[in-house]
C-alpha positions in Angstrom: 22.2 22.1 25.8 19.0 19.9 25.6 18.6 20.3 21.8 15.2 18.6 21.5 13.9 20.5 24.4 15.1 23.8 22.9 13.5 22.8 19.6 10.2 22.1 21.4 10.2 25.5 23.1 11.2 27.3 19.9 8.3 25.7 18.1 5.9 26.8 20.8 7.0 30.4 20.6 7.0 30.4 16.8 3.5 28.8 16.6 2.0 31.1 19.3 3.8 34.2 17.9 4.5 35.4 21.4 6.8 34.6 24.3 4.0 35.3 26.8 1.6 33.0 25.1 4.2 30.2 24.8 5.2 30.7 28.5 1.5 30.3 29.5 1.2 27.1 27.4 4.4 25.7 28.8 3.5 26.7 32.4 6.7 28.7 33.0 7.6 32.4 33.4 8.1 34.5 30.3 11.7 35.3 31.3 12.5 31.5 31.3 11.3 31.2 27.7 13.2 34.3 26.5 16.4 33.1 28.1 15.9 29.6 26.5 15.5 31.0 23.0 18.4 33.4 23.5 20.6 30.5 24.5 19.4 28.6 21.4 20.3 31.5 19.1 23.7 31.8 20.8 24.3 28.1 20.3 23.3 28.2 16.6 25.1 31.5 16.0 22.1 33.0 14.1 19.1 35.1 14.9 15.9 33.1 14.7 13.4 35.8 15.7 12.9 39.5 15.3 11.2 41.0 18.4 9.2 44.2 18.6 6.8 45.7 21.1 3.9 44.6 19.0 4.8 41.2 17.5 7.4 38.6 16.9 8.4 37.4 13.5 10.8 34.7 12.3 13.9 35.5 10.3 14.6 33.5 7.2 16.9 31.3 9.2 14.2 30.9 11.9 11.6 29.8 9.3 14.0 27.2 7.8 14.9 26.0 11.3 11.2 25.7 12.3 10.5 23.4 9.3 13.4 21.1 10.3 12.3 21.2 14.0 8.8 20.0 12.9 10.3 17.1 10.9 12.7 16.0 13.6 10.2 16.2 16.5 7.6 14.4 14.5 10.0 11.5 13.9 11.0 11.5 17.6 7.3 11.4 18.5 6.7 8.6 16.0 9.6 6.5 17.4 8.5 7.0 21.0 4.9 6.1 20.1 6.1 3.0 18.3 8.1 1.8 21.3 5.3 2.6 23.7 2.7 0.8 21.5 4.7 -2.4 21.5 3.6 -2.8 25.2 0.0 -2.2 24.3 -2.7 -4.3 22.9 -3.6 -3.2 19.3 -7.0 -1.6 19.4 -9.3 0.7 17.5 -11.0 0.8 14.0 -9.2 -0.4 11.0 -10.7 0.1 7.5 -9.3 -2.1 4.8 -9.8 -2.0 1.0 -9.7 -5.5 -0.5 -9.7 -6.8 -4.0 -13.0 -8.7 -4.5 -11.9 -12.3 -5.5 -8.5 -12.4 -3.7 -10.1 -10.7 -0.7 -12.8 -13.4 -0.4 -10.7 -16.4 -1.4 -7.5 -15.8 0.3 -7.6 -12.8 2.7 -11.0 -13.4 4.4 -9.8 -16.5 6.3 -6.6 -14.7 7.3 -8.5 -11.6 8.4 -10.9 -13.7 10.5 -7.9 -15.3 12.2 -6.5 -11.8 12.7 -9.8 -10.6 14.2 -9.8 -13.5 16.7 -6.2 -12.8 17.7 -6.8 -9.1 18.2 -10.4 -8.8 19.5 -10.0 -5.1 20.4 -9.4 -4.1 16.7 -12.6 -3.4 14.8 -12.2 -4.5 11.1 -14.2 -2.7 8.4 -13.7 -4.6 5.1 -14.5 -2.9 1.8 -14.4 -5.4 -1.1 -13.9 -3.7 -4.5 -11.5 -3.9 -7.5 -11.8 -0.2 -7.9 -8.6 1.8 -7.0 -9.5 3.6 -3.8 -8.5 7.2 -2.8 -7.3 6.2 0.7 -7.2 9.7 2.2 -10.6 10.9 0.8 -12.4 7.6 1.6 -10.9 7.2 5.1 -9.1 3.8 4.3 -6.2 2.9 6.6 -4.9 0.2 4.3 -5.6 -1.2 0.8 -4.4 -4.5 -0.6 -3.6 -4.2 -4.3 -2.4 -6.9 -6.7 -0.3 -5.5 -9.6 2.9 -5.7 -11.6 3.4 -2.0 -11.3 2.7 0.7 -8.7 1.6 4.2 -9.5 3.9 7.2 -8.9 3.5 8.3 -5.3 2.1 5.0 -4.0 3.3 4.3 -0.5 3.4 0.5 -0.3 4.9 -2.5 1.3 5.0 -5.8 -0.6 3.4 -8.6 1.5 3.4 -11.4 -1.0 3.2 -12.4 -4.7 1.1 -14.6 -7.0 1.8 -16.3 -10.3 -0.1 -15.8 -13.5 -1.1 -18.7 -15.8 -2.4 -18.8 -19.4 -5.4 -21.1 -19.4 -8.1 -22.5 -21.7 -10.7 -25.3 -21.5 -10.1 -28.7 -23.1 -13.1 -28.1 -25.3 -11.6 -24.8 -26.7 -8.3 -26.4 -27.3 -9.9 -29.4 -29.1 -11.7 -26.9 -31.4 -9.1 -24.3 -32.0 -5.8 -26.0 -31.2 -3.1 -25.4 -28.6 -0.8 -22.4 -29.0 2.8 -23.3 -28.6 4.3 -19.7 -28.7 2.8 -16.4 -27.5 3.0 -15.1 -31.0 0.3 -17.6 -32.0 -2.3 -16.0 -29.7 -3.2 -13.5 -32.5 -5.0 -16.5 -34.1 -7.1 -17.2 -31.0 -10.0 -15.6 -29.1 -8.8 -14.1 -25.8 -10.6 -13.0 -22.6 -9.3 -9.8 -21.1 -9.5 -7.9 -17.9 -10.9 -4.4 -18.4 -9.4 -2.8 -15.3 -5.9 -3.4 -16.8 -5.4 -0.5 -19.3 -3.0 -2.6 -21.2 -5.4 -5.5 -21.8 -4.9 -5.4 -25.6 -1.4 -6.9 -24.9 -0.1 -9.6 -22.6 3.4 -9.9 -21.2 5.5 -13.0 -21.6 9.0 -14.1 -20.7 10.6 -14.9 -24.1 14.2 -15.8 -23.7 15.8 -13.2 -21.4 13.3 -10.5 -22.3 9.8 -9.6 -21.3 7.8 -9.0 -24.5 4.3 -7.6 -25.1 2.1 -9.8 -27.3 -1.0 -8.3 -28.9 -4.2 -10.3 -28.3 -7.6 -10.2 -29.9 -10.3 -9.8 -27.2 -13.5 -11.6 -27.7 -14.9 -10.9 -24.2 -13.8 -8.5 -21.4 -14.8 -8.2 -17.8 -13.6 -6.4 -14.7 -13.8 -9.6 -12.6 -11.5 -12.5 -12.7 -14.2 -15.1 -11.8 -16.3 -14.0 -14.7 -13.4 -14.4 -17.1 -12.7 -17.8 -15.5 -16.3 -19.0 -16.1 -16.0 -17.8 -19.7 -12.8 -19.8 -20.2 -14.4 -22.9 -18.7 -17.3 -22.5 -21.1 -14.8 -22.7 -24.0 -15.1 -19.1 -25.1 -11.3 -18.4 -25.2 -7.9 -18.1 -23.6 -7.4 -16.1 -20.4 -4.5 -15.1 -18.2 -5.5 -15.7 -14.6 -3.8 -15.6 -11.2 -3.1 -18.8 -9.2 -5.7 -18.1 -6.5 -8.5 -18.1 -9.1 -7.5 -21.1 -11.3 -6.6 -23.5 -8.5 -10.0 -25.3 -8.2 -10.7 -25.3 -11.9 -7.3 -26.7 -12.7 -7.7 -29.4 -10.1 -11.1 -30.4 -11.5 -9.6 -30.5 -15.1 -11.9 -27.7 -16.3 -8.9 -25.8 -17.7 -5.4 -26.6 -18.8 -2.3 -24.4 -18.5 -0.7 -23.2 -21.7 2.6 -21.7 -22.7 4.4 -22.7 -19.4 7.8 -22.0 -20.9 6.8 -18.4 -21.5 5.2 -17.7 -18.1 3.9 -14.1 -17.5 5.7 -12.2 -14.8 4.4 -12.7 -11.2 2.2 -10.0 -9.6 3.1 -8.4 -6.4 0.6 -8.3 -3.5 1.0 -4.8 -1.9 -0.3 -3.1 1.2 -0.9 0.6 0.2 -0.9 3.3 2.9 -2.5 6.8 2.8 0.7 8.7 3.8 4.3 8.7 4.9 3.3 9.9 8.4 3.3 7.7 11.5 1.6 4.4 10.9 -0.8 3.4 13.7 0.2 0.3 15.6 -2.9 -1.6 14.6 -2.1 -1.1 10.9 1.5 -2.2 11.3 0.4 -5.3 13.2 -1.9 -6.2 10.3 0.7 -5.7 7.6 3.2 -7.8 9.6 0.5 -10.5 10.0 -0.4 -10.6 6.3 3.3 -10.6 5.3 4.0 -13.5 7.6 1.0 -15.5 6.3 1.4 -14.8 2.6 5.2 -15.1 2.6 5.9 -17.4 5.5 3.3 -19.9 4.4 4.3 -19.5 0.8 2.5 -17.5 -1.9 -1.0 -18.6 -2.7 -0.8 -21.5 -5.1 
């Protein structure tokens, strides 16, 4: 027996609620459909449908079987589509949610290269540090930098970035250089307001990750703003590598507490659902992973 074919026919009958309607949709005689379903029931050894002169209803076994048929046929369709798409040029609209600073500093050059490589994909880039509702806002893919994902997030890690504790030479000359995370309680700190745990910072102390309370003098929801405040001597900040790079090279800030480095952040591609991923989305994720991992994490 052609099991997948039988599942397909069974789904048509169940969804249409009639052998006649299903036969019309499939372009065959009603008798062909009834024989096919009878053969399926005989093969399974259970009754899937109750027939009457007025209507057709599913048995409990039939309802359960219908749900499994939908899952199996959906996966088969996704697999076939994926194979077929490999022969096709990626095309169509692709809306991406991007974190503001990382999106502009690191991802924009990569996305421009991607757009040149795949001219039939239309990129729509939404730059925001706000967490997006991918389904409600029609976003195909969102890039998020975090040390923890939310329950239910559907994500693939495409890279990582390091965090550094930094301060300006002027601040260190006035307030001294902390040699242990516990000394931060005596310092002014600059915190990121989108992190709900901004009153504490994580450090690697020995073999353990420990939370260290900090006193926030100034908060902002933008890393560049905190960086400028640190350069101005207003306090100590924890910033990712892609932000501090030019400031550190210019000597505007110094790295502190290197023996107690905060844990790295993951760079994730978040997706709106578990269902079939469009070819253009998969191509972009693979491209970003190759660039961010293959070329090394942003330093």
